[in-house]
N, CA, C and O atoms as a MOPAC input file, in Angstrom:
PM7 MOZYME 1SCF
protein

 N      0.80900 1    -1.28600 1     0.18600 1
 C      0.01100 1     0.12200 1     0.02400 1
 C      0.83900 1     1.35900 1     0.05900 1
 O      1.95300 1     1.46700 1     0.57200 1
 N      0.19400 1     2.22000 1    -0.51400 1
 C      1.10900 1     3.70500 1    -0.55000 1
 C      0.91600 1     4.25700 1     0.81300 1
 O      0.14000 1     3.82900 1     1.66700 1
 N      1.69200 1     5.22200 1     0.89700 1
 C      1.59000 1     6.08800 1     2.21900 1
 C      0.34200 1     6.72500 1     2.33300 1
 O     -0.19500 1     6.85800 1     3.43200 1
 N     -0.21100 1     7.16700 1     1.19000 1
 C     -1.45200 1     7.99900 1     1.17700 1
 C     -2.66100 1     7.04300 1     1.78900 1
 O     -3.55500 1     7.51800 1     2.48800 1
 N     -2.59500 1     5.86600 1     1.49800 1
 C     -3.70300 1     4.78700 1     1.93400 1
 C     -3.43000 1     4.60500 1     3.52000 1
 O     -4.35200 1     4.19000 1     4.22300 1
 N     -2.22000 1     4.90000 1     4.06600 1
 C     -2.12400 1     4.49100 1     5.50200 1
 C     -2.27600 1     5.87800 1     6.13200 1
 O     -2.90300 1     5.86400 1     7.19200 1
 N     -1.87800 1     6.96900 1     5.75100 1
 C     -1.92900 1     8.17600 1     6.57900 1
 C     -2.60200 1     9.24300 1     5.87600 1
 O     -2.50300 1     9.31100 1     4.65100 1
 N     -3.29500 1    10.10400 1     6.55300 1
 C     -4.14500 1    11.29700 1     6.09500 1
 C     -3.84000 1    12.45800 1     6.93000 1
 O     -3.63900 1    12.38300 1     8.14200 1
 N     -3.81200 1    13.58800 1     6.20800 1
 C     -3.45500 1    14.88500 1     7.04200 1
 C     -4.69300 1    15.25800 1     7.89100 1
 O     -5.85600 1    15.19300 1     7.49400 1
 N     -4.29900 1    15.64100 1     9.06500 1
 C     -5.52700 1    16.07400 1    10.01600 1
 C     -6.23200 1    17.42700 1     9.63900 1
 O     -5.57300 1    18.46400 1     9.55000 1
 N     -7.46000 1    17.39500 1     9.44100 1
 C     -8.07700 1    18.72400 1     8.86200 1
 C     -8.10000 1    19.73300 1    10.10700 1
 O     -8.47900 1    20.87600 1     9.85100 1
 N     -7.74600 1    19.44300 1    11.39200 1
 C     -7.62400 1    20.36900 1    12.38100 1
 C     -6.46000 1    20.96700 1    12.61300 1
 O     -6.38000 1    22.18300 1    12.78300 1
 N     -5.38300 1    20.11700 1    12.64400 1
 C     -4.22600 1    20.78400 1    12.87400 1
 C     -2.96900 1    20.67100 1    11.79900 1
 O     -1.83500 1    21.12400 1    11.95100 1
 N     -3.51500 1    19.91400 1    10.63600 1
 C     -2.68400 1    19.62800 1     9.58000 1
 C     -1.61200 1    18.65600 1     9.78100 1
 O     -0.73500 1    18.55700 1     8.92400 1
 N     -1.59900 1    17.92400 1    10.83900 1
 C     -0.45700 1    17.01000 1    11.11100 1
 C     -0.52100 1    15.88900 1     9.90400 1
 O     -1.61900 1    15.42000 1     9.60200 1
 N      0.57400 1    15.50300 1     9.27500 1
 C      0.59300 1    14.57100 1     8.25900 1
 C      0.53200 1    13.02200 1     8.83200 1
 O      0.82400 1    12.11000 1     8.05900 1
 N      0.22900 1    12.79600 1     9.90600 1
 C      0.43800 1    11.64400 1    10.68900 1
 C     -0.89000 1    11.06500 1    11.01000 1
 O     -0.90600 1    10.18400 1    11.86900 1
 N     -2.04900 1    11.43500 1    10.43500 1
 C     -3.29200 1    10.84100 1    10.77300 1
 C     -3.21600 1     9.35700 1    10.57500 1
 O     -2.37500 1     8.95100 1     9.77300 1
 N     -3.98100 1     8.49000 1    11.19900 1
 C     -4.10800 1     7.03200 1    10.94300 1
 C     -5.31900 1     6.58700 1    11.20100 1
 O     -6.05400 1     7.17100 1    11.99700 1
 N     -5.70900 1     5.37700 1    10.48700 1
 C     -7.07400 1     4.86200 1    10.39800 1
 C     -7.20900 1     4.00400 1    11.76800 1
 O     -6.26800 1     3.38100 1    12.25800 1
 N     -8.46400 1     4.05800 1    12.29200 1
 C     -8.75400 1     3.33100 1    13.56400 1
 C     -9.98800 1     2.82800 1    13.36800 1
 O    -10.96300 1     3.25600 1    13.98600 1
 N    -10.05700 1     1.79400 1    12.41300 1
 C    -11.44100 1     1.36200 1    12.28100 1
 C    -12.27900 1     2.14600 1    11.03900 1
 O    -11.95300 1     2.08500 1     9.85400 1
 N    -13.16800 1     2.72300 1    11.45300 1
 C    -14.08700 1     3.51800 1    10.66100 1
 C    -13.67100 1     5.16100 1    10.63500 1
 O    -14.05700 1     5.93600 1     9.76000 1
 N    -12.86400 1     5.50200 1    11.69800 1
 C    -12.46600 1     6.94100 1    11.89000 1
 C    -10.82400 1     6.97300 1    11.62500 1
 O    -10.02600 1     6.03700 1    11.68800 1
 N    -10.62500 1     8.19300 1    11.34600 1
 C     -9.00500 1     8.60700 1    11.37200 1
 C     -8.77800 1     9.25000 1    12.60100 1
 O     -9.71300 1     9.84500 1    13.13600 1
 N     -7.55800 1     9.21100 1    13.17600 1
 C     -7.41600 1     9.78900 1    14.30300 1
 C     -5.88400 1    10.54800 1    14.12200 1
 O     -4.88700 1    10.07200 1    13.57800 1
 N     -6.00600 1    11.55600 1    14.60600 1
 C     -4.60500 1    12.49800 1    14.80700 1
 C     -3.91400 1    12.18000 1    16.02100 1
 O     -4.47000 1    12.36700 1    17.10300 1
 N     -2.63100 1    11.66900 1    15.93500 1
 C     -1.87400 1    11.45300 1    17.16500 1
 C     -1.34100 1    12.74700 1    17.80600 1
 O     -0.80900 1    12.60900 1    18.90800 1
 N     -1.39200 1    13.74300 1    17.38200 1
 C     -0.95600 1    15.08400 1    17.86300 1
 C     -1.90200 1    15.83000 1    18.61000 1
 O     -1.69000 1    16.29600 1    19.73000 1
 N     -3.01900 1    15.93800 1    17.92000 1
 C     -4.05200 1    16.78300 1    18.51800 1
 C     -5.46700 1    15.73200 1    19.06000 1
 O     -6.38300 1    16.11400 1    19.78800 1
 N     -5.35400 1    14.77400 1    18.64600 1
 C     -6.34800 1    13.69000 1    19.11900 1
 C     -7.66300 1    13.99200 1    18.51500 1
 O     -8.68100 1    13.54500 1    19.04300 1
 N     -7.71900 1    14.72100 1    17.44100 1
 C     -8.95100 1    14.90800 1    16.58300 1
 C     -9.27500 1    13.66500 1    15.82400 1
 O     -8.41100 1    13.05400 1    15.19500 1
 N    -10.63600 1    13.26000 1    15.88900 1
 C    -11.06700 1    12.29100 1    14.93600 1
 C    -11.99900 1    12.77000 1    13.95200 1
 O    -12.79000 1    13.68300 1    14.19200 1
 N    -11.91800 1    12.14000 1    12.79100 1
 C    -12.77900 1    12.48200 1    11.70500 1
 C    -13.00400 1    11.00000 1    10.77800 1
 O    -12.49700 1     9.89700 1    10.98000 1
 N    -13.97500 1    11.44300 1     9.68200 1
 C    -14.41200 1    10.33500 1     8.86000 1
 C    -14.12200 1    10.85600 1     7.61500 1
 O    -14.36600 1    12.02700 1     7.32700 1
 N    -13.55300 1     9.96100 1     6.76300 1
 C    -13.28600 1    10.51400 1     5.40600 1
 C    -14.37600 1    10.49900 1     4.54700 1
 O    -14.29200 1    10.95700 1     3.40700 1
 N    -15.75100 1     9.84000 1     5.15500 1
 C    -16.95600 1     9.99800 1     4.53300 1
 C    -17.67200 1    11.33700 1     4.70500 1
 O    -18.52600 1    11.67100 1     3.88300 1
 N    -17.34500 1    12.14700 1     5.78500 1
 C    -17.78100 1    13.28000 1     5.95700 1
 C    -17.72300 1    14.39900 1     4.96400 1
 O    -16.68500 1    14.75500 1     4.40600 1
 N    -18.84400 1    14.90200 1     4.78800 1
 C    -18.78100 1    15.89700 1     3.73800 1
 C    -18.77600 1    17.23600 1     4.43900 1
 O    -19.54000 1    17.51700 1     5.36200 1
 N    -17.79000 1    18.10000 1     3.89700 1
 C    -17.47500 1    19.25500 1     4.78400 1
 C    -18.57700 1    20.37200 1     4.67700 1
 O    -18.56800 1    21.36000 1     5.41100 1
 N    -19.66200 1    20.11500 1     3.57500 1
 C    -20.83000 1    20.96900 1     3.68200 1
 C    -21.63000 1    20.58700 1     4.89300 1
 O    -22.49500 1    21.40600 1     5.20500 1
 N    -21.52400 1    19.52100 1     5.63500 1
 C    -22.39200 1    19.28800 1     6.80600 1
 C    -22.02400 1    20.12700 1     7.92000 1
 O    -22.82900 1    20.35900 1     8.82300 1
 N    -20.97200 1    20.54700 1     7.90900 1
 C    -20.28300 1    21.43000 1     8.96900 1
 C    -20.50900 1    22.79100 1     8.68900 1
 O    -19.94600 1    23.30000 1     7.72000 1
 N    -21.37300 1    23.54500 1     9.51800 1
 C    -21.42700 1    25.06900 1     9.17000 1
 C    -20.11500 1    25.63000 1     9.51700 1
 O    -19.46700 1    25.29400 1    10.50800 1
 N    -19.71300 1    26.61700 1     8.53000 1
 C    -18.54900 1    27.40400 1     8.72700 1
 C    -18.47900 1    28.26400 1    10.05700 1
 O    -19.41600 1    28.95200 1    10.46100 1
 N    -17.51600 1    28.16600 1    10.55000 1
 C    -17.30800 1    29.04200 1    11.75000 1
 C    -17.96700 1    28.65500 1    13.04300 1
 O    -17.86600 1    29.36400 1    14.04300 1
 N    -18.62900 1    27.54800 1    13.02200 1
 C    -19.25000 1    26.95400 1    14.31000 1
 C    -18.20900 1    25.94800 1    14.80300 1
 O    -18.06600 1    24.87500 1    14.21700 1
 N    -17.44700 1    26.29500 1    15.92000 1
 C    -16.76900 1    25.32000 1    16.57200 1
 C    -16.79200 1    25.63300 1    18.01800 1
 O    -16.98200 1    26.74800 1    18.50400 1
 N    -16.52600 1    24.26200 1    18.80400 1
 C    -16.79400 1    24.34500 1    20.30500 1
 C    -15.36800 1    25.14900 1    20.91600 1
 O    -14.50700 1    25.68300 1    20.21700 1
 N    -15.38500 1    25.08600 1    22.09000 1
 C    -14.17200 1    25.68500 1    22.75400 1
 C    -12.83700 1    25.16500 1    22.47300 1
 O    -11.79800 1    25.81500 1    22.58000 1
 N    -12.94400 1    23.87500 1    22.08500 1
 C    -11.72900 1    23.12000 1    21.67100 1
 C    -11.34200 1    23.07500 1    20.19000 1
 O    -10.41300 1    22.40900 1    19.73600 1
 N    -12.16700 1    23.86400 1    19.49500 1
 C    -12.05500 1    23.76100 1    18.15800 1
 C    -12.74300 1    22.89800 1    17.20000 1
 O    -12.61400 1    23.03800 1    15.98400 1
 N    -13.52900 1    21.93900 1    17.79000 1
 C    -14.27200 1    21.03100 1    17.16100 1
 C    -15.35600 1    21.45200 1    16.40200 1
 O    -16.18400 1    22.11900 1    17.02300 1
 N    -15.61000 1    21.20900 1    15.02900 1
 C    -16.68700 1    21.64100 1    14.32300 1
 C    -18.02200 1    21.17800 1    15.05400 1
 O    -18.17100 1    20.06800 1    15.56600 1
 N    -18.88300 1    22.10300 1    15.02800 1
 C    -20.30100 1    21.82800 1    15.39300 1
 C    -21.36800 1    21.74100 1    14.29000 1
 O    -21.30600 1    22.45000 1    13.28600 1
 N    -22.28500 1    20.90600 1    14.49300 1
 C    -23.34200 1    20.84600 1    13.31800 1
 C    -24.61200 1    20.75300 1    14.03200 1
 O    -24.66800 1    20.52900 1    15.24100 1
 N    -25.80900 1    20.95500 1    13.15300 1
 C    -27.20300 1    20.86000 1    13.93400 1
 C    -27.20400 1    19.38900 1    14.44900 1
 O    -26.60500 1    18.44400 1    13.93500 1
 N    -27.97100 1    19.37400 1    15.53300 1
 C    -28.23000 1    18.06800 1    15.92700 1
 C    -27.28900 1    17.40400 1    17.12500 1
 O    -27.59300 1    16.47100 1    17.86800 1
 N    -26.11600 1    18.13000 1    17.08900 1
 C    -24.99600 1    17.69600 1    18.00800 1
 C    -25.34500 1    17.68500 1    19.43400 1
 O    -26.30600 1    18.36500 1    19.79400 1
 N    -24.70300 1    17.01600 1    20.26100 1
 C    -24.88400 1    17.17700 1    21.77500 1
 C    -23.58800 1    17.83900 1    22.35400 1
 O    -22.45100 1    17.53400 1    21.99600 1
 N    -23.87000 1    18.68700 1    23.20100 1
 C    -22.67400 1    19.43500 1    23.82700 1
 C    -22.76700 1    19.58400 1    25.35100 1
 O    -23.85900 1    19.49600 1    25.91200 1
 N    -21.75900 1    19.78400 1    25.94700 1
 C    -21.73800 1    20.11200 1    27.35400 1
 C    -21.37800 1    21.49300 1    27.73500 1
 O    -20.39400 1    22.06800 1    27.26800 1
 N    -22.04200 1    21.92000 1    28.43500 1
 C    -21.61000 1    23.53100 1    29.02200 1
 C    -20.45900 1    23.35200 1    29.94400 1
 O    -20.53000 1    22.56500 1    30.88800 1
 N    -19.30300 1    24.12600 1    29.67100 1
 C    -18.02200 1    24.14200 1    30.40800 1
 C    -18.04800 1    25.20000 1    31.47900 1
 O    -17.02000 1    25.33000 1    32.14400 1
 N    -18.97900 1    25.89700 1    31.71200 1
 C    -18.94200 1    26.73200 1    33.08400 1
 C    -20.24900 1    27.22100 1    33.34900 1
 O    -21.14600 1    27.24500 1    32.50700 1
 N    -20.35900 1    27.63100 1    34.58600 1
 C    -21.77700 1    27.97500 1    35.13000 1
 C    -22.27300 1    29.35500 1    34.38300 1
 O    -21.56700 1    30.36400 1    34.38000 1
 N    -23.36500 1    29.30100 1    33.84700 1
 C    -23.99600 1    30.31900 1    33.27200 1
 C    -25.37900 1    30.82100 1    33.95300 1
 O    -26.24600 1    30.02700 1    34.31900 1
 N    -25.49600 1    32.31400 1    34.09000 1
 C    -26.63200 1    32.87900 1    34.60300 1
 C    -27.65300 1    32.81500 1    33.34900 1
 O    -27.38100 1    33.17200 1    32.20200 1
 N    -28.88700 1    32.28400 1    33.80200 1
 C    -29.98500 1    32.48700 1    33.03600 1
 C    -31.41900 1    32.93600 1    33.77900 1
 O    -32.19400 1    32.18300 1    34.36900 1
 N    -31.52100 1    34.09800 1    33.61900 1
 C    -32.45100 1    34.75500 1    34.34600 1
 C    -32.17400 1    34.67700 1    35.85900 1
 O    -31.16000 1    35.16500 1    36.35700 1
 N    -33.14900 1    34.02400 1    36.58200 1
 C    -33.00900 1    33.75400 1    38.06700 1
 C    -32.13100 1    32.65600 1    38.52700 1
 O    -31.60200 1    32.59700 1    39.63700 1
 N    -32.01200 1    31.68600 1    37.45300 1
 C    -31.36800 1    30.54100 1    37.70700 1
 C    -29.93800 1    30.46000 1    37.28500 1
 O    -29.33500 1    31.48600 1    36.97000 1
 N    -29.35700 1    29.25700 1    37.26400 1
 C    -28.09000 1    29.01600 1    36.75700 1
 C    -27.82800 1    27.69000 1    36.07600 1
 O    -28.21000 1    26.64100 1    36.59700 1
 N    -27.15900 1    27.71900 1    34.87900 1
 C    -26.97600 1    26.50100 1    34.21100 1
 C    -25.67700 1    26.16200 1    34.85100 1
 O    -24.73300 1    26.95100 1    34.90300 1
 N    -25.66600 1    24.91400 1    35.35300 1
 C    -24.48900 1    24.39400 1    35.99400 1
 C    -23.38200 1    23.87800 1    34.86600 1
 O    -23.71700 1    23.35200 1    33.80500 1
 N    -22.15500 1    24.09100 1    35.22600 1
 C    -21.05800 1    23.51800 1    34.24900 1
 C    -21.30100 1    21.85200 1    34.49200 1
 O    -21.67700 1    21.28500 1    35.51800 1
 N    -20.93400 1    21.25500 1    33.11400 1
 C    -21.29800 1    19.99500 1    32.86600 1
 C    -22.62100 1    19.73200 1    32.54000 1
 O    -22.86100 1    18.54000 1    32.34600 1
 N    -23.55400 1    20.51200 1    32.42500 1
 C    -24.83000 1    20.20200 1    31.82700 1
 C    -24.85500 1    19.82700 1    30.33400 1
 O    -24.45200 1    20.55400 1    29.42600 1
 N    -25.39900 1    18.55800 1    30.19500 1
 C    -25.56600 1    18.27600 1    28.56500 1
 C    -26.70600 1    18.62900 1    27.94300 1
 O    -27.84700 1    18.56100 1    28.40100 1
 N    -26.33200 1    19.03900 1    26.79300 1
 C    -27.55500 1    19.78600 1    25.89900 1
 C    -27.71600 1    18.94500 1    24.57900 1
 O    -26.73100 1    18.86500 1    23.84400 1
 N    -28.87400 1    18.31800 1    24.22600 1
 C    -28.91700 1    17.53300 1    23.17800 1
 C    -29.63100 1    18.24200 1    21.97200 1
 O    -30.44400 1    19.15600 1    22.11200 1
 N    -29.26700 1    17.75800 1    20.87500 1
 C    -30.04300 1    18.40900 1    19.50200 1
 C    -29.74600 1    19.74800 1    19.63400 1
 O    -30.68400 1    20.43600 1    20.03600 1
 N    -28.70000 1    20.31500 1    19.40900 1
 C    -28.59300 1    21.78800 1    19.37000 1
 C    -28.87500 1    22.29800 1    17.91600 1
 O    -28.75300 1    21.54300 1    16.95100 1
 N    -29.24200 1    23.55600 1    17.80000 1
 C    -29.58800 1    24.13900 1    16.45000 1
 C    -28.54100 1    25.28600 1    16.03800 1
 O    -28.59600 1    26.26600 1    16.78100 1
 N    -27.75800 1    25.34400 1    15.17700 1
 C    -26.96900 1    26.53200 1    14.87000 1
 C    -27.65400 1    27.53400 1    14.21300 1
 O    -28.41900 1    27.24500 1    13.29300 1
 N    -27.45900 1    28.79400 1    14.60300 1
 C    -28.28600 1    29.95800 1    14.08400 1
 C    -27.56100 1    30.41500 1    12.90300 1
 O    -26.33100 1    30.36100 1    12.89000 1
 N    -28.24600 1    30.87600 1    11.87700 1
 C    -27.64800 1    31.51300 1    10.53200 1
 C    -27.45100 1    33.02800 1    11.02200 1
 O    -26.43500 1    33.64400 1    10.70000 1
 N    -28.40000 1    33.57800 1    11.76900 1
 C    -28.16700 1    35.05500 1    12.22200 1
 C    -28.04500 1    34.88500 1    13.72300 1
 O    -28.93500 1    34.36500 1    14.39700 1
 N    -26.85900 1    35.36300 1    14.23700 1
 C    -26.70900 1    35.37500 1    15.74600 1
 C    -27.55900 1    36.05900 1    16.35600 1
 O    -27.91200 1    37.08900 1    15.78100 1
 N    -28.13300 1    35.77200 1    17.60300 1
 C    -29.13700 1    36.36300 1    18.53000 1
 C    -28.36900 1    37.06900 1    19.70400 1
 O    -28.14000 1    36.39400 1    20.70800 1
 N    -27.96100 1    38.35300 1    19.65400 1
 C    -27.33500 1    39.01300 1    20.85500 1
 C    -25.73600 1    38.25600 1    20.84300 1
 O    -25.16400 1    38.25000 1    21.93300 1
 N    -25.16600 1    37.76500 1    19.91700 1
 C    -23.80500 1    37.24900 1    19.86600 1
 C    -24.12100 1    35.77600 1    20.21600 1
 O    -23.10700 1    35.10100 1    20.39300 1
 N    -25.32300 1    35.11200 1    20.36000 1
 C    -25.21700 1    33.88400 1    20.64600 1
 C    -25.70200 1    32.98400 1    19.21200 1
 O    -26.53700 1    33.30100 1    18.36500 1
 N    -24.85400 1    31.77900 1    19.30000 1
 C    -24.88000 1    31.20100 1    17.90700 1
 C    -25.62100 1    29.74600 1    17.98600 1
 O    -25.61900 1    29.03200 1    16.98300 1
 N    -26.21800 1    29.34300 1    19.12100 1
 C    -26.80100 1    27.99400 1    19.39900 1
 C    -28.20600 1    28.22600 1    19.96000 1
 O    -28.41000 1    28.95300 1    20.93300 1
 N    -29.11400 1    27.60200 1    19.32900 1
 C    -30.47200 1    27.54000 1    19.91200 1
 C    -30.75000 1    26.17500 1    20.44200 1
 O    -30.51800 1    25.19900 1    19.72800 1
 N    -31.24300 1    26.03600 1    21.67400 1
 C    -31.51000 1    24.68400 1    22.28500 1
 C    -32.55800 1    24.73300 1    23.30000 1
 O    -33.11000 1    25.79300 1    23.59600 1
 N    -32.85600 1    23.57400 1    23.86000 1
 C    -33.64600 1    23.57700 1    25.08400 1
 C    -32.77400 1    22.77100 1    25.96900 1
 O    -32.05100 1    21.86200 1    25.56200 1
 N    -32.90800 1    23.24400 1    27.50000 1
 C    -32.26500 1    22.77700 1    28.47400 1
 C    -33.41500 1    22.32800 1    29.44300 1
 O    -34.34600 1    23.09500 1    29.69000 1
 N    -33.34400 1    21.23000 1    29.92000 1
 C    -34.28400 1    20.57600 1    31.09300 1
 C    -34.23200 1    21.56800 1    32.19100 1
 O    -33.13300 1    21.84000 1    32.67400 1
 N    -35.37400 1    22.17300 1    32.66200 1
 C    -35.50800 1    23.10800 1    33.77300 1
 C    -35.29300 1    24.45400 1    33.59000 1
 O    -35.41600 1    25.26000 1    34.51200 1
 N    -34.91600 1    24.82300 1    32.23300 1
 C    -34.47400 1    26.22500 1    31.76400 1
 C    -35.48900 1    26.55300 1    30.55400 1
 O    -35.84200 1    27.69800 1    30.27100 1
 N    -35.86200 1    25.51200 1    29.95300 1
 C    -36.64100 1    25.83900 1    28.58300 1
 C    -35.71900 1    26.26700 1    27.38600 1
 O    -34.52600 1    25.96600 1    27.38200 1
 N    -36.35100 1    27.03100 1    26.29700 1
 C    -35.58300 1    27.25200 1    25.21200 1
 C    -34.62200 1    28.40100 1    25.59600 1
 O    -35.02100 1    29.31100 1    26.32100 1
 N    -33.31100 1    28.36600 1    25.09800 1
 C    -32.26200 1    29.16300 1    25.48100 1
 C    -31.22800 1    29.34500 1    24.47200 1
 O    -31.05100 1    28.39500 1    23.70800 1
 N    -30.53100 1    30.36000 1    24.32800 1
 C    -29.44000 1    30.53600 1    23.36700 1
 C    -28.09800 1    30.46900 1    24.12400 1
 O    -27.94100 1    30.87100 1    25.27700 1
 N    -27.27200 1    29.98800 1    23.44500 1
 C    -25.83900 1    29.63100 1    23.93800 1
 C    -24.64700 1    30.32700 1    22.85400 1
 O    -24.87000 1    30.59500 1    21.67300 1
 N    -23.53300 1    30.50700 1    23.46900 1
 C    -22.32700 1    30.81200 1    22.45500 1
 C    -21.53400 1    29.58600 1    22.29900 1
 O    -21.44400 1    28.74600 1    23.19400 1
 N    -20.98600 1    29.49200 1    21.20900 1
 C    -20.14300 1    28.18500 1    20.83100 1
 C    -18.89500 1    28.38300 1    21.97700 1
 O    -18.28100 1    27.37400 1    22.32200 1
 N    -18.61100 1    29.42900 1    22.43700 1
 C    -17.22300 1    29.44300 1    23.27100 1
 C    -17.50200 1    28.92500 1    24.77100 1
 O    -16.59300 1    28.80200 1    25.59200 1
 N    -18.77300 1    28.65000 1    25.03000 1
 C    -19.12000 1    28.14000 1    26.35700 1
 C    -19.47300 1    26.59600 1    26.34100 1
 O    -19.88900 1    26.06700 1    27.37200 1
 N    -19.30400 1    25.86300 1    25.15700 1
 C    -19.76200 1    24.52000 1    25.06400 1
 C    -18.59100 1    23.58200 1    24.63500 1
 O    -17.69900 1    24.07800 1    23.94700 1
 N    -18.53800 1    22.53300 1    24.91600 1
 C    -17.58800 1    21.62500 1    24.07500 1
 C    -18.51500 1    20.41500 1    23.56400 1
 O    -19.52400 1    20.08000 1    24.18500 1
 N    -18.10100 1    19.80000 1    22.40400 1
 C    -18.71100 1    18.77200 1    21.79300 1
 C    -18.75300 1    17.58500 1    22.76100 1
 O    -17.71600 1    17.26900 1    23.34400 1
 N    -19.96000 1    16.86700 1    22.97700 1
 C    -20.16000 1    15.69300 1    23.77400 1
 C    -19.76000 1    14.33600 1    23.17400 1
 O    -19.91500 1    13.30300 1    23.82600 1

């Protein structure tokens, strides 16, 4: 086999040492995982979590710090399922979602990490 079939360039850090691990490719330098079947159009441009991982509609994320939401607080570690990325940001917020106990809320990509 050629080297191209055994290694692939990481789309996150451009490392040339990506290797196949079953159905996913893994970067040994930044630990990013990706699939060669992924279409780049599926990932909305500019939407990335705090670690730089691309976000897309329907992803699950985890809140990385306590957030004030009206009279209550969304605790760090709260898991949010089925996010929707906004084409037009609302007051600087990129994500629309529902959180149990808080209802419909907007979040920023900078306060979440992909779950």
